[in-house]
N, C-alpha and C positions, 0 to 999 in steps of 0.2 A: 640498537639494530631497529629495524621498522617491523613494526609488529605481524602486517599482512605479510608470511611466507611468502617469496619470490619463487620458491619451489612447487608453494602447493598451488596447484593448477585450479582455479576458478573453472567448474563446470557449468558455468551459465554465463549469460549476455539479460542483464537486467535493461529493461527498458522500463520502467513505470514510475506512477505514482502522478498525481494532478492534485491541481486545486479543487477548493472546494468538491474532493473528493473522486476521483477517479486515477484510474491506475493499470498498469498492463506490465507484464513480462514476458518478455520474448527471447529465445534464445538463437545467437547464431554462431558464426566461427570464422568466417576466413575473408578475405581480401579486404580486410579493413583500411589499409594504407590510404591515404589520399581523403578518405572521407571524414566529414566535418562531427568535431564532436566537441563538447566541455569538459576536458577535463581539470578535476579539482585535487591535489596530494595536498589530503589532509594530516593532520598527526598521526602517527603511527605507535606513541607512546600509550600505550595500557594504562596508566595511572590518568591522562589527560580525558582518556576515552571510558573512563568508571571501569574498567578488571583488571585481571589480574596476570591471567592467559587463557589460555583457549582449550575448552572444555574438551572438546572431543573431535581430532583431527580428520574425522571421515564428516563433519556438520561443517557446512560455511553457512553465517547467519550473515544478510545484509540488513541495514534499515532500509527501508523504502521511506521517500515522502516526496507529498504533492503541496506548494505553496499556493497562493492565490496570485496566482500572475496568468493574464488572459492575453499576453500579446500575441496578435496573430501574426507576426513574424517567427522567425527561428531565434531571432537576437534577444532571449527570454529573460526574464529577471525572476533572478531566483530567490529573492528576499521575501520575507514575510514568516506569518503562523503556518505552521505545516497541517493544512485541513486535514491531511490525508498522513497516517501514519500506520506502518505496518512492518513486520518483519518476516522474512522472506529465509526461510531455511531448506537450505540443501543436502540431504545425504548422500554422499556419492558411494557408501554400501547398501543401503537400500532402494536406492533409485530413487527416493521420493520427494517431491518440492510440498513442501508447507508453507500456507501463506496465514500468517495471524494479525487481525488487523486488531489497535488500539485505539479506544476512543478516544477521540483528539481532548474533548472536555475532560479525563481523568485527572481526579485533585491528586498532585504528587509534590516532592520535594526536588525543588531544582537547586542544584550545586553549582555559583558561579561569584567567581571576585570572594573569596572566601567566605563565601553568606550562603544563606540557604532560605529561598524565597519558596512558600506553597502556593499553587496554581496549577493554572490548566497546563497540560504537557504540552501543548500545540505552541505555547510561548516560548518552549525555549529554543525552536528553530529562531524563530525569528532576534530571541534577544543572544545566541551563540553559533548562530549557523547550523550548519549539519555536526559538527563538532560538539557542542554543546547537549544538541537532540540525542545524538548516539549515547552521548555520555548519560543522558537522564534515563533513556531506555534500561542502559546497560545497569544502571545503580538501582534501577527500581525493581528490574525482572530476573536479575543475577546473568545476563548476557556476556557474550564475548564480543557485539560486533565492533569489526573495524574498517569497514565497507558501506559504501552508501548510495542510492542513484535516486536524484529527484529531476520530473519531468514537468512542463508548464502545462498549465489547462488544455489549450488549445492541440498539443502536440500528438493526445492520445486519438484524435479524430483522424489525422494521417494515419498512425499508426495501425487503426480498427481497418480504413482504407485498404490499408497497402497487403492487410492477409484476406482481402476481401469480405469483411463485413461477419458480424457474430448473431447468432439465434439466440433470442430472447424471448421470456415467455411474460408478457403485457397484461396486466387485468385492464379489466373495462374502467376501472375509477382512473388508472394511472393515464390513461388516453382521453378522458374525460372533463377532468377537473380542473378548472384554470382561475383567474385571478390574482389579485396582487400577493394576499398571502396564503394563497391555497396553489400554489402553480404544481403542473403537469407536466406531462413529457414534452407537449407541443407549445408552451411558454417558454420553458428553455431552447428547443430547438429555435424558436423566433428569433431568443434575446443573442444565440451566437451566429444564426444568419445576418442579423441587423451588424454585429461586429465585422462576422465576415464580404458582410456588405453583396451578401448572395439570396437568391429567391425563397423566401421561406416554403410557400406553397409547395416547391419541391420536394422539400424536405419534412412536412408534415405527415405524422404518424395518425391511420384513421380505424382502423382496425385491432383488437385486441387477439389475446392467446397467441401463440406461437411467429413469432414475425422475425424476418431476418432485417437486422438494424445495420446501415453504414455508419460512419465513423462518427459524424454530428449525431445523428440519433441516440446511438448508444453512447455518448458523450454525456446527451439528456438526460436520459433514462438513469445514470448513475449520480446525477445531481440530485432527483426528486428525493425528497423526504415529509412530503406533506400527507400523503394518504400509504395504504397497506401495501406492499405486495406480495409476490405468490408463496411467501414463506411466512405472512401473517405480522410482520413486520412495519413499522416506522418511526419517522421522527429520525438521528441519527444511528439508531439503529438499524432502520430502514435500509437508508443512504447506505452504508457501510457493508449490506448485505448485497445491494445491488452493483455495488464495487465488485466483489469479491466474485458476485454473480457474472460479470462481464468480464476481470481477468482469468476464470475456467473456461469460460467459452475462447479467447482467446488463445489462452495456455493451448490448448486443443488444437484448435486453429493453426498455431506457429509449429507446434513438434509435428504436423503432419504435412507441412508446406516443402513441396520439391525444391531442390538444391538452387534451382534456379531463380526461386524466389527471394531467396536470401538475400540477394544485396537488395531486392526493392524493398524488403522489410527495415535492413538496416540503413539505406537511405532516407527512409520515412519515419524512423526512429534517433539515431546519432545528433541529427541537427539539436533537438529537442530536450536533450538527455544532458543532465550534469552528473558526474560520478566519479566518486576516488577509482573507479579500476581504470590501469593503464591499457593501451592498443596491446602490449603484451599478453596481458592476463585475460583481456576480452578475446584474443585470437585464439586462445587455450581451450575455450570453452564448448561451444555451440555441438560440434561433431561428436566428439566422442560422449559426451550428456546426452543431447536428442534421439543417438543411433539406440541408445539404452533401453529407450522408449518410458521414461522416469512417468511415473503417476501423482496425481497434483491432489491435496486435501486444504481445507480452506476453514478457519475460524475466527469468531471474534470474541474479544477478552476485553469488558466481562460480559456476561450473559444475564439477561434478565429476564426470561421468561418464566412460565408458573411453575413450570417442573424444575427449575435452575436459575435460581436469582441468588447474583453476585452484591446486588448493590445493597446499601448500605442509607439511612438518612444523611441528606447532604449538611455538613457542619456549616456554620456562618461565617463567614469572612470575607475579604475585600476583592475575592475572585469572582462573585457572582456565581450563577448558579454552574455546577460542575458535577462528572458522575464519580460517586464515593462508593470505593470497595476496598478489602483487605489486600495490599500489596502483594505483602508476602506470600497471601494463598496464592494468588493470579500467579507469583512466579512460581508455585509449586505445579501450576496448571502448564504454563506455557514450558518446564522443562519439561514434564511428562511427557507430552505433545513432540518435542524435538528429540528430546535423546533417549527417551523408554520408548517410543514407536506405539505410543498411545490413544486413542483418538478422545477427544475433551469428556464425550460421554464415559468412557471405561476409567478416565481418572478419576471424576467427579461419584460415580459411582461406587469406587474403591478408598473415595478419599473427602468424606465430606465436605461441602463448603464453610469454610470458617470465616467469621465476621469481625477478626478484632478491631475495637475502632481506634486504629491508629493515631490521627490526628488530635483528637481530645485527649491524648495521654502527652503530647510533646508537652 
């Protein structure tokens, strides 16, 4: 029997994730018939997806992936490393959506072809598509994911434009840095405009502070990693923080849309989306959940701040530079957030950070 319970009405429409790190979630519900979208009927066998059964019937967990596909048309290529990886958890009882970013360079065991390889987590999608990527997340973090959604790089820009853009606070450095190895927002805007063959000067950002960004500008913002953002983070950590920031603003726009705008949003979203959700499942979602006015929370695993640092010195190996932390402890944190309705800060305060050097013990 397929694990995705046909009677279990999913309460959302995922539209999200992209290459080089951008992502988006939207929820809509009706008049889907006739709209184009890319359905991928993955296996529903729990063993193949790395779990035994549903943990909590009130909670639906979905894997969100962004692969490095920058196809301008909707004929997108959904292959490659998943440069964006998130878990979207929807609790039908508490009416909360929780989004948890997983660092793509996390060192994890990846089980494939009866062998275990230790490598960066984002390689699983390239090696075995969404099924192996889902299995890798489930096995390493003790989850019960059986559904996924992937969106291509340029799809996000159209989706953001469909909701009228998003408000993002920019730092002075984010709009002024430039260069081959020090890209700022305008460097990425120029690259996107070149691919789309449109005038870069119409999209260039010249002011910092709170700005209203269109789709191309928001995608460019989400790709930055060479300077600190308003949260004080940079590198890949800063980039995932920017992604979730964009998603939160996008989520707030989507949940407040008038019903008349739903079709425009779906037309912008579905052609770029590949998902294991069937049309009947998608049809059963948006209205019920959106009308309940759900709240949104976002987190990143692992943390690397001075007050909360999960990181351990990276072990040497053929996998290159990796993000190394205690996977069992990370699993406890994620479960605390999802199932115990705790914030990350609350969980760590009650359960001090553990640093089991698991790879060197293999």
